[in-house]
Steps between C-alpha positions, in 0.01 A plus 500: 500500500784260428549358155373139496742217434257352254304730270138433409470357148310808380800718590734282298257497206467880513876543510547262207240690294673829582849372418401343167295805396795722592725289279257504208437873528874558537562297186246706306658824622848368414392429143335842481776718642816299433416315179281776353180298444218752525190348662161520336178592677415138581851446640420776748168332583691186600727692736229635731391159635867419569526819705184397687642149559818653642312729739243250630756219500721704731196585713429126529858441613481786750174362645667196658332573834155485339480186281149573370601846386815354345284246313277780370800695373652185350171434321506851359859451380395176329208682339735770369722230347196342334395840362841575347501148355161561338618831357811321372283238325298778337816687397665186361184430302514851354867449410419172327201661324253256657277796586507877478646719769406852596502752217733724696792262452438277201539752224137526397362851472190562711190598306311822546797729558482860391772626267680666790477185715623288209798731451589476869458122487722457194773746598500438874762318698643182352264215569637170627285233344351230720471253213874484425726252676819692579664235719455126529667198655434159344224657292314640801470877542553688824120525538477125449765434763319730741179307438666162553716584801241711680225247431701201619613688810145616578371144468780351711463764772120465503531124539755551776281750682191281466672179602746625759537308824330637810833544677635739239178686424 
């Protein structure tokens, strides 16, 4: 099948979700491996929806011959962006001490550990705390930026997908 001169809107939306998620994930990996900022557990949680947005966004783009399938994949990419945004809001709230995060990354010791488990917990691998802001721009942490950018993009793409013209759908 020949590549159409004009792509369905869902294909463009999927590609945009994939490209932006690739950039955001690439930025996180750059700061991890080049700048030496070790990610915490919740940072890793935020990466998985970006990976999902990349995969289903590219599937939406590749489904140009089947606009309904492309729209389904684009919707899934938008959902993944909304999920990473929600995780980013939660993480930013933990960093700002608005609420507690998981015990595994906020420095609190879980209750009910045996002496052997406590020893392993205390002397295990270095823990990267989720409630410390290790990088910020204009007072907003990386988790906060992920929440803002992913949330705005998810909203804009959802509005575009819902209100797209019939010719480009």
